[in-house]
Every structure is written in structure tokens, then in C-alpha cells.
C-alpha positions in Angstrom: -34.3 -30.7 19.2 -32.5 -29.1 16.3 -30.0 -31.1 14.2 -27.2 -28.6 15.3 -27.8 -28.9 19.1 -28.2 -32.7 18.8 -24.9 -32.9 17.1 -23.2 -30.8 19.7 -24.8 -32.9 22.5 -23.7 -36.2 20.8 -20.2 -34.9 20.3 -19.9 -33.9 23.9 -21.3 -37.3 25.1 -18.9 -39.2 23.0 -16.0 -37.1 24.2 -17.0 -37.6 27.8 -17.4 -41.4 27.3 -13.9 -41.5 25.8 -12.6 -39.6 28.9 -11.1 -36.9 26.7 -11.0 -33.2 27.4 -11.7 -30.7 24.6 -8.0 -30.1 24.3 -7.2 -33.8 24.0 -9.9 -34.4 21.4 -8.8 -31.4 19.4 -5.2 -32.6 19.4 -6.2 -36.2 18.3 -8.5 -34.9 15.6 -6.0 -32.3 14.4 -8.5 -29.5 15.1 -8.4 -26.5 17.4 -9.8 -26.6 20.9 -11.9 -23.5 19.9 -13.4 -25.6 17.0 -14.3 -28.4 19.4 -16.0 -26.0 21.8 -17.8 -24.2 19.0 -19.2 -27.5 17.7 -20.4 -28.7 21.1 -22.1 -25.2 21.9 -23.8 -25.2 18.4 -21.8 -22.2 17.1 -20.4 -24.1 14.2 -23.1 -25.7 12.2 -23.0 -28.7 9.8 -19.3 -29.7 9.9 -18.2 -31.2 6.6 -17.2 -34.8 5.9 -13.5 -34.4 6.6 -14.0 -32.9 10.1 -16.5 -35.7 10.9 -14.2 -38.4 9.8 -11.4 -36.9 11.9 -13.7 -36.7 14.9 -15.1 -40.2 14.6 -11.6 -41.6 14.3 -10.3 -39.7 17.3 -13.2 -40.8 19.4 -12.8 -44.5 18.3 -16.5 -44.7 17.2 -17.8 -47.8 15.6 -19.7 -47.6 12.2 -23.1 -47.2 13.9 -22.0 -44.4 16.3 -20.0 -42.6 13.5 -23.1 -42.7 11.2 -25.3 -41.3 14.0 -22.9 -38.5 14.6 -22.7 -37.7 10.8 -26.5 -37.9 10.5 -26.9 -35.4 13.4 -24.5 -33.0 11.8 -26.1 -33.2 8.4 -29.8 -33.2 9.4 -30.2 -29.4 9.7 -32.3 -27.8 6.9 -30.2 -26.1 4.3 -33.0 -24.3 2.4 -34.3 -22.1 5.2 -33.6 -18.5 4.7 -31.9 -16.4 7.4 -33.8 -13.5 8.7 -32.5 -10.7 10.8 -33.8 -12.5 13.9 -31.8 -15.7 12.9 -28.4 -14.0 12.8 -26.4 -15.3 15.8 -26.5 -13.1 18.9 -22.8 -12.2 18.5 -23.9 -10.2 15.5 -26.9 -8.5 17.1 -25.2 -5.1 17.2 -25.8 -2.8 14.1 -22.7 -4.1 12.3 -22.5 -4.3 8.5 -20.2 -5.5 5.7 -20.3 -4.4 2.2 -21.8 -6.8 -0.2 -18.7 -6.2 -2.4 -16.7 -8.5 0.0 -19.5 -11.2 -0.2 -19.4 -11.1 -4.0 -15.6 -11.1 -4.1 -15.5 -14.3 -2.0 -18.1 -16.0 -4.2 -16.0 -15.2 -7.3 -12.8 -16.3 -5.6 -14.2 -19.6 -4.5 -15.6 -20.1 -8.0 -12.1 -19.4 -9.5 -10.5 -21.9 -7.2 -12.9 -24.7 -8.4 -15.5 -24.4 -5.8 -19.3 -24.3 -6.2 -20.0 -20.7 -5.4 -23.7 -21.0 -5.9 -23.9 -23.9 -3.4 -21.7 -22.0 -0.9 -23.8 -18.9 -1.0 -26.9 -21.0 -0.7 -25.5 -22.9 2.2 -24.5 -19.7 3.9 -28.1 -18.5 3.4 -27.1 -15.3 1.8 -30.0 -13.3 0.3 -30.2 -13.4 -3.5 -30.3 -9.6 -3.8 -26.8 -9.5 -2.1 -25.3 -11.2 -5.1 -26.8 -8.8 -7.6 -25.9 -5.1 -8.5 -27.4 -3.3 -5.4 -24.8 -1.6 -3.2 -25.7 -2.3 0.5 -24.4 -3.6 3.8 -25.2 -7.0 5.1 -24.6 -8.8 8.4 -20.9 -9.9 8.9 -22.3 -13.4 9.8 -22.8 -14.1 6.1 -19.2 -13.8 5.0 -17.9 -15.6 8.1 -20.3 -18.4 7.5 -19.0 -18.6 3.9 -15.5 -19.0 5.3 -16.5 -21.9 7.5 -18.2 -23.6 4.6 -15.5 -23.0 2.1 -12.8 -24.3 4.5 -14.6 -27.6 4.7 -15.5 -27.8 1.1 -11.9 -27.1 0.0 -10.4 -29.0 3.0 -7.8 -26.2 3.3 -7.3 -24.4 6.6 -5.2 -21.8 4.9 -7.7 -21.0 2.1 -7.7 -17.2 2.6 -4.0 -17.1 1.8 -4.8 -18.6 -1.7 -8.0 -16.5 -2.1 -6.1 -13.1 -1.7 -4.4 -13.8 -5.1 -7.8 -13.4 -6.8 -8.3 -9.9 -5.4 -7.4 -7.4 -8.1 -6.6 -3.7 -7.5 -9.8 -1.6 -8.0 -12.1 -4.4 -7.2 -13.0 -2.7 -3.9 -13.8 0.5 -5.8 -13.2 3.8 -4.0 -11.5 2.1 -1.1 -8.7 0.8 -3.3 -8.3 4.1 -5.2 -8.0 6.1 -1.9 -5.2 3.8 -0.9 -3.4 3.9 -4.4 -3.6 7.7 -4.8 -2.1 8.5 -1.4 1.3 10.2 -1.4 3.0 7.5 0.6 2.4 3.9 1.8 2.0 5.2 5.4 -0.7 7.7 4.1 -2.4 4.8 2.3 -2.7 2.8 5.5 -3.9 6.0 7.3 -6.7 6.4 4.7 -7.5 2.7 4.8 -8.1 3.1 8.5 -10.1 6.3 8.2 -12.4 5.0 5.5 -12.7 1.3 6.5 -16.4 2.0 7.0 -16.8 1.9 3.2 -16.3 -1.9 3.5 -17.3 -2.8 7.0 -18.5 -1.3 10.3 -17.5 -4.5 12.1 -13.7 -4.0 12.1 -11.0 -1.5 13.1 -7.6 -1.0 11.5 -5.4 0.9 13.9 -1.8 1.7 14.8 -1.1 -0.7 17.6 2.5 0.4 18.3 5.1 2.7 16.7 8.8 3.4 16.9 11.3 5.2 14.8 12.0 1.9 13.0 8.6 0.2 12.6 4.9 0.5 12.9 2.5 -2.2 13.9 -1.0 -2.2 12.6 -3.8 -4.2 14.2 -7.0 -5.5 12.6 -9.8 -6.6 14.9 -13.5 -7.4 14.7 -16.0 -5.7 16.9 -18.4 -8.6 16.7 -17.9 -12.2 15.6 -15.7 -15.0 16.8 -15.1 -18.7 16.0 -13.4 -20.3 13.0 -15.1 -18.0 10.3 -13.6 -15.0 12.1 -10.1 -16.5 12.2 -10.3 -17.2 8.4 -11.6 -13.7 7.7 -8.8 -12.2 9.7 -6.3 -14.2 7.7 -7.7 -12.7 4.5 -7.8 -9.2 5.9 -4.1 -9.2 7.0 -3.1 -10.8 3.6 -5.1 -8.2 1.7 -3.5 -5.2 3.4 0.1 -6.6 3.0 -0.6 -7.5 -0.7 -2.0 -4.0 -1.3 1.3 -2.6 0.0 3.3 -4.3 -2.7 0.8 -3.6 -5.5 0.5 0.1 -4.7 4.4 0.5 -4.4 4.9 -1.7 -7.4 7.7 -3.6 -5.7 7.9 -6.3 -3.1 7.3 -4.8 0.4 7.1 -7.5 3.0 6.1 -6.9 6.6 8.7 -7.6 9.3 6.3 -9.9 11.1 2.7 -10.8 11.4 0.6 -12.3 14.2 -2.7 -14.0 14.4 -5.2 -14.6 17.2 -5.8 -18.3 15.9 -4.0 -21.3 17.3 -0.9 -22.3 15.5 -1.5 -24.7 12.6 0.6 -27.8 12.1 2.6 -26.1 9.4 2.8 -22.3 8.7 5.0 -22.4 5.5 2.2 -21.0 3.5 1.9 -18.0 5.9 5.6 -17.3 5.5 5.4 -17.6 1.8 2.4 -15.4 1.5 3.6 -12.6 3.8 7.3 -12.9 2.9 8.5 -13.2 6.4 9.5 -16.1 8.6 8.3 -14.3 11.6 4.7 -15.5 12.0 3.2 -15.8 15.4 -0.1 -17.3 16.6 -2.3 -17.2 19.7 -1.7 -13.5 19.7 -4.1 -11.2 21.6 -4.9 -9.4 18.2 -4.1 -9.8 14.6 -1.2 -7.5 13.6 1.2 -6.9 10.8 4.4 -4.7 11.2 6.2 -2.7 8.5 9.5 -0.9 8.5 9.2 2.9 8.8 11.4 3.3 5.8 9.1 1.2 3.7 6.0 3.1 4.9 7.7 6.4 3.7 8.1 5.1 0.1 6.2 7.2 -2.4 3.3 5.8 -4.2 3.8 5.6 -8.0 0.1 6.2 -8.4 0.0 9.3 -6.1 -2.4 12.0 -7.4 -3.1 14.9 -5.1 -6.0 16.3 -7.1 -7.7 12.9 -7.5 -7.1 12.1 -3.9 -8.9 15.2 -2.8 -11.9 14.4 -4.9 -12.0 10.8 -3.7 -11.7 11.8 0.0 -14.6 14.4 -0.4 -16.7 11.7 -2.0 -15.8 9.1 0.6 -16.7 11.6 3.3 -20.2 11.9 1.8 -20.6 8.1 1.8 -19.5 7.5 5.2 -21.5 10.3 6.7 -24.8 9.4 4.9 
């Protein structure tokens, strides 16, 4: 029996002995019900110490039982490389994510005081993905990094801090397509059209539109669990931050919504996005802008350069 499945079985057994539902244990341990379910099913591997301490306390475990639970969670081998056949089934479709995002996350975690080398090693990311080659890797790797980083930093809103480290131009042609568009609305349209430059595992779309506002949705085609929730936090924050950076003035969304359960406090969300209208447990992650803001001209608009970039982007996405 693997360390991960043994941990899930132990956790379920202790929960049942304590006569707790997954919802009740999640509430007592200050975790989400989805997190408990993922751990019991073996979808979340090797929880970090803080989560284990919360679980042991919520379950009322004595020292011996707590040590057994911790031992089961930490017994999985960390030095075994992930091959294609080891990627979870929820990523079995031919989805890919640019290594640019993996490298950015590693740099951002390092800048925040984390051990990027350890994180990428624990996430079992191939060494070549951190070097100069341009390629697509399974979305599993970046989402696994998020799970590990959340535990390492003990920060459930880590993506909202990480977004500050993403500089304009860091995503190469994708950033320049956005910045050279005529208006902010055109920038989002191009961001949707050429998202394949960064990932084939997501869609940026207009979810709803009126004369006064436009709601954009961002969703993954494959992937769920806590890693996906954190990655969606970052994605929404990146698009909203890009809007202000491109316009060179503060342009805040009217409201944002996330699929994840509501955290105990969402002050950081309001501060990051510049709006008090932050919703959770939504069917899809969305951010909504005023139409008048979307029609603002881009200071960096360059029709000639934009035409060159779009032609080049077309060759990249069609190859």
C-alpha cells in the first residue's frame, strides 16, 4: 500500500471513529470540505505539517495516533521522477502549459523567501523544464507546485502575493500582444485568442455582456483540487493587474468571483482586486469590468507592431 493511500485510509478511519462528516472535520480543522475529500481519496499528496497539526487537533488524536497519521503522510518517496504515465488521470488529455509559467512560479517563490529548488523537486518537475528550452509540460506540475507552496508558506492566499512579482513582458509575446492593442477590450480579446501561447488547458471567454459591463470567465479544461483553486486565483489576479499596467492607471474590476469555498477572511482579495464585491463558491471564476474602462485607449498601442506580433503568434499557435 502506498504512503498516500495509507494516509487517506487512516484519515477516513479516524474521521469515522470521531463520528465526523467531511464537512464537520473541514470546519473544525479550518480547511475546505474539498481538501478533506481530496486527501481521503489520495488526490492531495503529502500534506504539510500545519495541515497535519490541524487535522490531528480536530480529530482529538493522542500523540501515538497523531504520529502515525503524520508518518503515513510523509512516507511517500520524494525523489521518484514523474513520467507521463504517472500524471494523474485528470490530466490524461493532451493539455499543456508553457514552461514560462513554471519558471515564473519558481522565481516568485524564491523571491518570497521560499526554497524554489526544493519545491520544484517535490513537484517532480523535469530539470529541462527549468532551463532555456521552450516547451509545454503537463498542467499537473504547476498545480502541484501551488499545493506544495501553500503548505510551505502556510498562506492560503499566496497567489495574491505572487502576482506582484510578475513583470510586464515576462510572458514574452503574450504580454506584448496585450499591451500593443488599441484598447483594453482589444487586449482581452487578444488574450483570449492567443491564450494557447501559455496553456492549452484553459479558456478565457466573455461570460456575459451588457451596455455597462463585461464579465470574463477563466476555466480549466482539466484539473481540480486545491492546486487548481490557487492557480485560478493567480490567473484572475494576473489579468486584472495587467489591465492597470497596460492602461497605466488603476482600473479595478467591478466584482470578481471564485469557484473555491469562501476563506475565513477575504480582505486580501478585496485589496488585491480593488473591489469589495468578491464572491466564492461560484460556478466559474470570473472578473467583471465596466464597459467604459474596457474602451480606454492603451498608451502602448502600436498598430504596426501589433500586426507583426499577431502574424507571428498565428504561426506559433498553428505549428
